[in-house]
C-alpha positions in Angstrom: 67.5 -0.3 -22.7 68.2 2.5 -25.3 70.2 5.5 -24.3 67.6 8.0 -25.5 66.7 9.9 -22.2 67.6 13.5 -21.4 67.5 15.5 -18.2 66.0 18.9 -18.9 66.2 22.0 -16.7 63.6 24.9 -17.0 64.9 27.3 -14.4 62.9 26.2 -11.3 64.6 25.5 -8.0 63.5 23.3 -5.1 61.0 24.9 -2.7 62.7 26.4 0.3 66.2 26.7 -1.3 68.1 29.9 -1.7 68.7 30.9 -5.3 72.2 32.4 -4.7 73.3 29.2 -2.9 71.8 27.0 -5.6 73.7 28.9 -8.3 77.0 28.5 -6.3 76.4 24.8 -6.0 75.7 24.4 -9.7 78.9 26.3 -10.5 80.9 23.9 -8.4 79.1 20.9 -9.7 79.6 21.7 -13.4 82.9 23.6 -12.9 81.8 26.6 -15.0 81.8 30.3 -14.4 78.8 32.3 -13.1 78.0 33.7 -16.6 77.1 30.2 -17.9 75.1 29.4 -14.8 73.0 32.6 -15.3 72.2 31.5 -18.9 70.6 28.4 -17.4 68.0 30.5 -15.6 66.4 32.2 -18.6 63.3 30.0 -18.4 64.0 28.1 -21.6 64.4 24.3 -21.6 68.1 23.5 -21.1 69.3 19.9 -21.6 71.8 19.1 -18.8 72.5 15.5 -19.9 71.4 13.9 -23.1 71.4 10.4 -24.7 71.7 8.4 -21.5 69.9 5.4 -20.0 66.9 5.9 -17.7 68.7 4.6 -14.7 71.6 7.1 -15.3 69.0 9.9 -15.9 67.3 9.2 -12.5 70.7 9.1 -10.7 71.7 12.4 -12.4 68.3 13.9 -11.5 68.8 12.9 -7.8 72.2 14.7 -7.7 70.7 17.9 -9.2 67.8 17.8 -6.8 70.2 17.7 -3.9 71.9 20.7 -5.5 68.6 22.5 -5.4 67.1 22.6 -8.9 64.0 20.9 -10.4 64.7 18.8 -13.5 62.6 16.7 -15.9 63.4 13.4 -17.6 62.1 13.0 -21.1 62.4 10.4 -23.8 64.3 12.0 -26.6 62.9 9.7 -29.3 59.3 10.3 -28.3 59.8 14.1 -27.9 61.3 14.4 -31.4 58.6 12.4 -33.2 56.6 14.6 -35.6 53.9 13.9 -38.1 55.0 15.6 -41.4 51.6 15.0 -43.1 49.6 16.9 -40.5 49.9 20.6 -39.6 49.2 22.0 -36.2 45.7 23.4 -35.5 47.1 26.9 -35.2 48.8 26.8 -38.6 45.5 25.5 -40.2 43.5 28.2 -38.5 45.9 30.9 -39.7 45.7 29.6 -43.3 41.9 29.5 -43.2 41.7 33.0 -41.8 44.2 34.3 -44.4 42.2 32.7 -47.2 38.9 34.0 -45.9 40.2 37.6 -45.5 41.6 37.7 -49.1 38.8 36.1 -51.0 35.5 36.6 -49.1 34.2 39.4 -46.9 33.8 38.4 -43.3 30.3 38.3 -42.1 29.3 39.5 -38.6 28.7 36.6 -36.2 25.2 36.2 -34.8 24.3 34.3 -31.7 20.8 32.7 -31.4 20.3 31.8 -27.8 16.5 31.7 -27.9 16.1 35.2 -26.6 14.3 38.1 -28.3 16.3 41.2 -27.4 15.5 44.7 -28.4 16.6 48.2 -27.4 14.1 50.5 -25.6 14.0 54.2 -26.4 16.0 56.5 -24.3 14.2 57.5 -21.1 11.6 54.7 -21.3 10.8 52.4 -18.4 12.6 49.1 -18.5 10.1 47.3 -16.3 6.9 46.5 -18.0 3.7 45.9 -16.0 5.4 46.8 -12.7 3.1 47.4 -9.8 2.9 51.0 -8.7 3.2 51.4 -5.0 1.0 54.1 -3.6 2.4 55.5 -0.3 -0.1 55.4 2.6 -0.9 58.8 4.1 0.5 59.5 7.5 -2.0 61.1 9.9 -0.4 64.0 11.8 -3.5 65.7 13.0 -2.8 64.7 16.6 0.8 66.1 16.5 1.6 69.7 17.3 4.7 71.7 17.8 5.4 73.2 21.2 6.5 76.8 21.5 10.2 77.6 21.6 11.6 76.8 25.1 8.3 75.3 26.0 7.6 72.1 27.9 7.0 69.1 25.6 4.8 67.4 28.3 1.6 69.2 29.1 0.4 69.8 32.7 -2.3 67.2 32.4 0.3 64.6 31.2 2.7 65.0 34.1 2.7 62.3 36.7 2.7 63.6 40.3 5.5 62.0 42.4 4.1 59.5 44.9 4.8 60.4 48.5 7.2 58.3 50.4 5.3 56.2 53.0 7.2 54.6 55.9 5.5 52.3 58.4 7.3 53.3 61.6 5.2 50.9 63.7 7.2 47.9 62.3 10.5 49.5 63.2 12.0 49.1 66.6 13.6 52.5 67.0 14.5 54.2 70.2 16.9 56.9 71.5 19.5 56.1 74.0 21.0 58.3 76.6 24.1 60.2 75.8 27.2 58.1 76.4 25.4 54.8 76.3 26.6 51.9 74.1 24.7 51.8 70.7 25.5 48.1 70.3 23.8 45.3 72.1 26.0 42.8 74.0 25.3 40.2 71.4 26.5 42.6 68.6 29.9 43.2 70.1 32.8 41.4 68.4 35.4 39.9 70.7 38.9 41.0 69.8 41.7 38.8 71.1 44.5 40.8 72.7 48.1 40.2 71.5 50.8 39.4 73.9 53.5 42.0 73.1 56.9 41.8 74.6 57.9 45.4 75.6 60.9 44.6 77.7 63.3 45.9 75.1 61.3 49.1 74.6 61.9 52.2 76.7 60.8 55.9 76.6 63.3 58.6 76.4 63.0 61.7 78.5 61.4 64.8 77.0 64.1 66.6 74.9 66.4 63.6 75.1 68.3 62.1 72.2 66.5 59.3 70.5 69.7 57.9 69.0 72.7 56.6 71.0 76.2 57.8 70.3 76.9 54.7 68.3 73.8 55.1 66.2 74.5 58.6 65.1 76.0 59.0 61.7 79.2 61.1 61.6 78.9 63.8 59.0 82.2 65.5 58.0 82.2 69.2 57.5 82.4 70.2 53.9 85.4 72.3 53.0 83.8 74.9 50.7 86.0 77.6 49.2 84.2 80.9 49.4 87.1 83.2 48.6 85.7 84.0 45.2 82.3 85.0 46.6 81.6 88.6 47.5 78.6 90.3 49.0 77.7 93.6 47.3 75.8 96.1 49.5 73.6 98.7 48.0 
């Protein structure tokens, strides 16, 4: 296999890699200073290895990928082939345009798309034959304005409140004597009594101490210096 392959770098790094760390790895890999590494990231194609076999190019590309940069392998012989007898389309177009501008006046281009366009006078209606919509009249004869601070609803429009009707015959109401139980025996809820042990509870005499001598907290008297305090009488 011919040794005509090259590894090209265009300034792209592997997705997720840190640019500063990538540049440091490249400086260590190529053993060059930071200035030369910065010139590699100008966006222009930079050949990192030229005239090598395809297997060597792929191995070199794998090492550079691990370092964090994206490279491309191209065939040098195919990339440098040119056709001397043919000019590029852009060159031909520039020559034709230059010749046309020097020798012949340029005609305005016209587009015939099958439409008949024209300009209407200023202020004319752009819609021809549009249907004129006639607004329907609104009848307001039955509407009137109430006087200021007046009642909007007339006396004849007011609805009288319906009286509350209670059928007391269906209710079993009665008055009990004073002091009698208002609940029936079946309505009483039975409450279970709790068995409380009160042997360790005793009542102190009126005016007696609730705390024993051992339960009392000893509070030491505070030694406050009041020699600098004076009372001034008027």
